[in-house]
C-alpha positions as CSV (number, residue, x, y, z in Angstrom):
1,X,72.6,104.0,98.7
2,X,72.1,102.6,102.3
3,X,74.5,103.9,105.1
4,X,76.6,100.6,104.9
5,X,77.5,101.4,101.3
6,X,75.6,98.4,99.8
7,X,74.4,98.9,96.2
8,X,71.5,97.0,94.7
9,X,71.7,95.4,91.1
10,X,68.7,93.4,90.2
11,X,67.7,91.0,92.9
12,X,71.0,91.0,95.0
13,X,72.8,93.5,96.7
14,X,76.6,94.5,95.9
15,X,78.4,94.8,99.5
16,X,80.9,97.5,100.0
17,X,84.6,96.4,100.3
18,X,85.7,95.2,103.8
19,X,87.5,97.9,105.7
20,X,88.5,95.9,109.0
21,X,91.6,93.7,108.9
22,X,90.8,90.0,109.1
23,X,94.1,88.3,108.3
24,X,97.5,89.1,109.8
25,X,99.6,86.5,108.2
26,X,100.1,88.3,104.8
27,X,102.7,87.7,102.3
28,X,104.8,90.7,100.9
29,X,105.7,91.0,97.3
30,X,108.9,89.0,96.7
31,X,112.0,91.2,96.6
32,X,113.1,90.4,93.1
33,X,109.8,92.2,91.7
34,X,110.4,95.5,93.5
35,X,111.6,97.3,90.4
36,X,109.2,95.8,88.0
37,X,107.4,99.1,87.5
38,X,110.6,100.9,86.3
39,X,111.5,99.5,82.8
40,X,114.8,101.2,82.9
41,X,116.0,99.8,86.1
42,X,118.7,97.1,85.8
43,X,117.0,95.0,88.2
44,X,113.8,94.8,86.5
45,X,113.2,91.2,85.9
46,X,110.9,91.9,82.7
47,X,112.5,94.9,81.1
48,X,109.0,96.3,80.9
49,X,106.6,98.3,83.0
50,X,104.3,96.1,85.1
51,X,101.0,97.9,86.0
52,X,99.8,98.8,89.4
53,X,96.2,99.4,89.8
54,X,94.9,102.2,91.8
55,X,92.2,101.5,94.7
56,X,89.5,102.6,92.2
57,X,90.8,100.4,89.5
58,X,91.1,97.4,91.9
59,X,87.5,97.9,92.9
60,X,86.5,97.2,89.4
61,X,88.0,93.8,89.7
62,X,86.6,93.1,93.0
63,X,84.5,90.0,93.3
64,X,82.5,88.8,96.2
65,X,80.3,85.8,97.4
66,X,76.6,86.3,97.6
67,X,74.5,84.7,100.2
68,X,74.3,81.6,98.2
69,X,78.1,81.3,97.7
70,X,78.1,82.5,94.2
71,X,81.1,84.6,93.2
72,X,80.0,87.9,91.5
73,X,81.6,90.9,90.0
74,X,81.4,94.0,92.4
75,X,81.3,96.3,89.5
76,X,78.0,95.0,88.1
77,X,76.7,92.1,90.3
78,X,77.1,89.6,87.3
79,X,78.2,86.0,88.1
80,X,82.1,85.7,87.6
81,X,83.2,83.2,85.2
82,X,86.8,82.2,84.3
83,X,86.1,80.2,81.1
84,X,87.8,82.9,79.0
85,X,90.7,83.3,81.4
86,X,94.2,82.4,80.9
87,X,96.8,82.3,83.5
88,X,100.6,82.1,82.7
89,X,100.7,79.4,85.2
90,X,97.9,77.4,84.0
91,X,98.0,74.0,82.3
92,X,98.4,75.7,78.9
93,X,99.6,79.2,79.0
94,X,99.3,79.7,75.3
95,X,95.6,79.4,75.2
96,X,92.4,80.1,77.3
97,X,92.7,77.5,80.1
98,X,89.8,78.7,82.2
99,X,91.7,80.2,85.0
100,X,92.0,83.7,86.4
101,X,94.6,85.2,88.6
102,X,93.4,86.4,92.1
103,X,94.6,88.2,95.2
104,X,93.1,88.8,98.5
105,X,94.0,91.5,100.9
106,X,94.3,91.6,104.7
107,X,90.5,92.8,104.9
108,X,89.4,89.7,103.0
109,X,88.5,91.4,99.8
110,X,89.0,89.3,96.6
111,X,90.2,90.8,93.4
112,X,90.4,88.6,90.2
113,X,91.4,89.0,86.5
114,X,90.8,86.8,83.4
115,X,93.9,88.7,81.8
116,X,97.4,87.8,82.8
117,X,100.4,89.0,80.8
118,X,103.8,88.3,81.8
119,X,105.9,91.6,82.0
120,X,102.7,93.7,82.2
121,X,99.9,92.4,84.3
122,X,100.4,90.2,87.4
123,X,99.2,89.4,90.8
124,X,101.2,92.6,91.8
125,X,99.0,94.5,89.5
126,X,95.8,93.4,91.2
127,X,97.3,93.9,94.7
128,X,98.7,97.3,93.8
129,X,102.1,96.0,95.0
130,X,100.7,95.5,98.5
131,X,101.1,92.5,100.6
132,X,98.4,89.7,100.2
133,X,96.4,87.5,102.5
134,X,96.3,85.0,99.6
135,X,97.0,84.9,96.0
136,X,97.0,82.3,93.0
137,X,94.5,81.2,90.5
138,X,90.7,80.6,90.5
139,X,88.6,78.3,88.2
140,X,85.1,79.5,88.3
141,X,82.1,78.4,86.3
142,X,79.0,80.7,86.3
143,X,79.7,81.9,89.7
144,X,80.7,78.5,91.2
145,X,84.3,78.1,92.2
146,X,85.7,74.9,91.0
147,X,89.1,75.1,92.7
148,X,91.9,77.5,93.5
149,X,95.6,77.3,93.4
150,X,98.6,79.0,95.1
151,X,100.2,79.7,91.7
152,X,101.5,83.2,92.1
153,X,105.2,83.7,91.3
154,X,105.2,87.4,92.7
155,X,104.0,86.2,96.1
156,X,104.5,82.4,96.5
157,X,101.8,82.1,99.1
158,X,102.3,79.2,101.6
159,X,99.8,77.2,103.4
160,X,99.2,80.0,105.9
161,X,98.1,82.2,103.1
162,X,96.0,79.6,101.4
163,X,94.4,78.8,104.9
164,X,93.2,82.3,104.8
165,X,91.4,81.6,101.4
166,X,90.0,78.3,102.9
167,X,88.6,80.5,105.7
168,X,86.9,83.0,103.2
169,X,85.5,79.9,101.2
170,X,84.2,78.4,104.5
171,X,82.6,81.4,105.7
172,X,80.7,81.8,102.5
173,X,79.6,78.0,102.0
174,X,82.2,77.4,99.1
175,X,83.1,73.8,99.0
176,X,86.1,74.0,96.5
177,X,89.5,72.4,96.9
178,X,92.7,74.6,97.1
179,X,95.8,73.3,95.6
180,X,99.5,74.2,95.8
181,X,101.4,76.1,93.3
182,X,101.1,73.1,90.8
183,X,97.5,73.0,90.8
184,X,95.3,70.1,90.1
185,X,96.2,67.2,87.8
186,X,98.7,64.3,87.9
187,X,97.3,63.1,91.2
188,X,97.8,66.3,93.0
189,X,96.4,66.4,96.4
190,X,94.7,69.6,97.7
191,X,96.1,71.7,100.4
192,X,92.6,72.1,101.7
193,X,89.6,70.1,100.9
194,X,86.1,71.0,101.2
195,X,84.2,69.9,104.4
């Protein structure tokens, strides 16, 4: 492995996670979810145990943009795709709606999951309960980002946090709109449009 931690898979390299803070305007986990990991706590909003991923488990869900703006899994270098994903906030939460949940940490590392289960696996799971630089949903087809939303009940990211995502998109040549909590549809206007 090269000294910078880069791994080789096929024709492309898998970069190590970013270690330097990039974003200061992070959003903490909302207070009403602070007891969600304790199913016996009277203030647990779900009555079940919400998982928290360790650093190693989060690394298995890290995604990154390659030099062509294609979103790939850091675990194996494959193109990321959300067509089998289903988000509780998506247009049809009872079926696969092609969205994944995502979080981004203050260093700019993106984590995504096609799995989202209310009371068990949330944005807070992906973030390990830590503050986020951005959070919401992604729609991705064969590595190409179609759009992102700010749909995260656990973090409720505002325009500042979604601007962090827009910055990450821009630095990687990604031209996808970013919507508010409601997402696309019904004449919605993106918070950020591709330039």
